[in-house]
C-alpha positions as CSV (number, residue, x, y, z in Angstrom):
1,X,-21.9,16.9,-7.0
2,X,-24.0,14.9,-9.5
3,X,-23.8,15.3,-13.2
4,X,-25.8,17.9,-15.1
5,X,-28.4,15.7,-16.8
6,X,-30.1,17.5,-19.6
7,X,-29.6,15.1,-22.5
8,X,-26.7,17.0,-24.0
9,X,-23.2,15.6,-24.5
10,X,-20.7,18.2,-23.3
11,X,-17.2,18.7,-24.5
12,X,-14.1,20.5,-23.3
13,X,-15.3,23.6,-25.3
14,X,-18.1,23.8,-22.8
15,X,-15.6,23.8,-20.0
16,X,-13.5,26.5,-21.6
17,X,-16.7,28.6,-22.0
18,X,-17.5,28.6,-18.3
19,X,-17.4,31.9,-16.5
20,X,-14.0,32.8,-14.9
21,X,-13.5,31.0,-11.6
22,X,-16.1,28.3,-12.3
23,X,-14.7,24.8,-12.5
24,X,-16.1,21.5,-13.8
25,X,-15.1,18.2,-15.1
26,X,-16.4,16.0,-17.9
27,X,-16.8,12.2,-17.6
28,X,-18.1,10.6,-20.8
29,X,-19.8,13.9,-21.9
30,X,-21.5,14.5,-18.6
31,X,-20.5,17.7,-16.8
32,X,-19.8,17.8,-13.1
33,X,-19.5,21.2,-11.4
34,X,-16.9,21.5,-8.7
35,X,-17.2,23.1,-5.3
36,X,-14.5,24.8,-3.3
37,X,-12.4,22.3,-1.4
38,X,-12.1,22.2,2.4
39,X,-9.0,23.5,4.3
40,X,-8.0,19.9,5.1
41,X,-8.3,18.9,1.4
42,X,-6.0,21.8,0.5
43,X,-3.5,20.9,3.3
44,X,-3.3,17.3,2.1
45,X,-3.0,18.5,-1.5
46,X,-0.1,20.8,-0.6
47,X,1.8,18.5,1.7
48,X,1.5,15.4,-0.6
49,X,2.4,17.4,-3.7
50,X,5.4,18.8,-1.9
51,X,6.5,15.3,-0.7
52,X,6.1,13.8,-4.2
53,X,8.1,16.7,-5.8
54,X,10.8,16.5,-3.1
55,X,11.2,12.8,-3.8
56,X,11.4,13.3,-7.5
57,X,14.0,16.1,-7.2
58,X,16.1,14.2,-4.6
59,X,16.3,11.2,-7.0
60,X,16.8,13.4,-10.1
61,X,13.6,11.9,-11.6
62,X,12.1,12.9,-14.9
63,X,8.5,12.9,-13.6
64,X,6.7,16.2,-12.8
65,X,4.0,16.8,-10.2
66,X,1.0,19.0,-11.1
67,X,-1.5,19.9,-8.4
68,X,-5.1,21.0,-9.2
69,X,-6.2,22.9,-11.1
70,X,-4.5,21.1,-13.9
71,X,-6.3,19.9,-17.1
72,X,-6.1,16.3,-18.0
73,X,-7.6,14.7,-21.1
74,X,-7.1,11.0,-20.0
75,X,-7.7,9.7,-23.5
76,X,-6.0,12.6,-25.3
77,X,-7.3,16.0,-26.3
78,X,-8.9,14.6,-29.4
79,X,-11.4,12.8,-27.1
80,X,-12.9,15.9,-25.6
81,X,-15.8,14.4,-23.8
82,X,-13.4,13.4,-20.9
83,X,-11.8,16.3,-19.2
84,X,-10.6,16.0,-15.6
85,X,-8.7,18.0,-13.0
86,X,-7.2,15.4,-10.6
87,X,-6.0,16.8,-7.3
88,X,-2.5,15.6,-8.1
89,X,-1.1,14.4,-11.4
90,X,2.3,12.9,-11.8
91,X,3.4,12.8,-15.4
92,X,6.6,11.0,-16.4
93,X,6.3,11.3,-20.2
94,X,7.0,14.9,-21.2
95,X,5.5,14.2,-24.7
96,X,2.0,14.2,-23.0
97,X,2.4,17.7,-21.7
98,X,1.0,20.6,-23.6
99,X,0.5,24.3,-22.8
100,X,-3.1,23.4,-21.8
101,X,-2.2,20.4,-19.5
102,X,-1.8,16.7,-20.1
103,X,-3.0,15.0,-23.3
104,X,-3.2,11.3,-22.3
105,X,-3.1,9.5,-19.0
106,X,-0.8,10.7,-16.2
107,X,1.3,7.9,-14.7
108,X,0.1,8.5,-11.1
109,X,-3.0,10.3,-9.9
110,X,-4.2,11.3,-6.4
111,X,-7.8,12.3,-5.7
112,X,-8.7,13.7,-2.3
113,X,-12.3,12.7,-1.5
114,X,-14.9,15.2,-0.3
115,X,-18.5,14.3,0.5
116,X,-19.6,15.7,-2.9
117,X,-17.1,13.8,-4.9
118,X,-16.9,10.4,-3.2
119,X,-19.0,8.4,-5.8
120,X,-17.2,10.1,-8.7
121,X,-13.7,9.4,-7.3
122,X,-14.4,5.8,-6.2
123,X,-16.4,4.7,-9.3
124,X,-16.4,6.9,-12.4
125,X,-12.9,8.3,-12.1
126,X,-11.4,4.9,-11.0
127,X,-12.8,3.3,-14.2
128,X,-11.8,6.2,-16.5
129,X,-8.3,6.3,-15.1
130,X,-7.8,2.5,-15.4
131,X,-9.2,2.5,-19.0
132,X,-7.0,5.4,-20.0
133,X,-3.8,3.7,-18.8
134,X,-3.1,5.5,-15.5
135,X,-0.6,3.2,-13.7
136,X,-1.3,4.1,-10.1
137,X,-4.3,5.8,-8.5
138,X,-4.6,6.9,-4.8
139,X,-7.9,7.9,-3.3
140,X,-7.3,9.8,0.0
141,X,-10.3,10.0,2.3
142,X,-9.8,12.5,5.1
143,X,-13.1,11.7,6.8
144,X,-12.3,8.0,7.1
145,X,-8.5,8.6,7.4
146,X,-7.8,5.9,4.8
147,X,-5.9,5.8,1.5
148,X,-7.1,3.4,-1.2
149,X,-4.2,2.5,-3.6
150,X,-4.9,1.0,-7.0
151,X,-1.9,-0.4,-8.8
152,X,-3.4,-0.8,-12.2
153,X,-0.2,-2.1,-13.8
154,X,0.1,-4.9,-11.2
155,X,-3.7,-5.3,-10.9
156,X,-3.6,-4.9,-7.1
157,X,-5.5,-2.7,-4.7
158,X,-5.0,-2.0,-1.0
159,X,-6.4,0.2,1.7
160,X,-4.2,1.9,4.3
161,X,-4.8,4.0,7.4
162,X,-3.3,7.5,7.5
163,X,-0.9,6.1,10.1
164,X,0.4,3.4,7.8
165,X,3.3,3.8,5.4
166,X,2.1,3.7,1.7
167,X,4.6,3.0,-1.0
168,X,4.2,4.0,-4.6
169,X,4.8,1.5,-7.4
170,X,5.3,4.2,-10.1
171,X,7.8,6.4,-8.1
172,X,10.4,3.9,-7.0
173,X,11.3,4.4,-3.3
174,X,8.5,6.9,-2.6
175,X,6.8,6.2,0.7
176,X,4.4,8.3,2.6
177,X,2.7,8.3,6.0
178,X,-0.1,10.8,5.7
179,X,-0.4,11.4,9.4
180,X,3.3,12.4,9.4
181,X,2.6,15.0,6.7
182,X,-0.3,16.6,8.4
């Protein structure tokens, strides 16, 4: 969905004031209302979250996986004009976690594209996440069956098919073939 353009700069207080069950994100003070995800979106979210969590547990890692809805203030809660709910957030620094969510950039974020969020995921969020200090960002596109991987710490990006094996740079040893998960 496109941003609500009415000249107002919105804050996380506006998000908190939304009616129960209504979800939105803020990018630089613009509010973006969120629609219900598709069944395939939810399947990818569940399977990939599970695979990430299983890998962390098996390696006794300190990172934690948080599937949406999970509040993220990428620049910290004091900058309340950016409020996001990534599909999957992996947080390795427990000091960033609060009762409300994550205050600061998660280490690894996955967004699962839907037709209404594509431009936001590929443009706005990519730039916000990189600026905030996210180290790795995956954009999973079920319609095109591709995964775009952005390694911000290594300043590299690659595109993989669902049938390819994708390797994380943040979670050492984590590999994933999305077609095997589905």
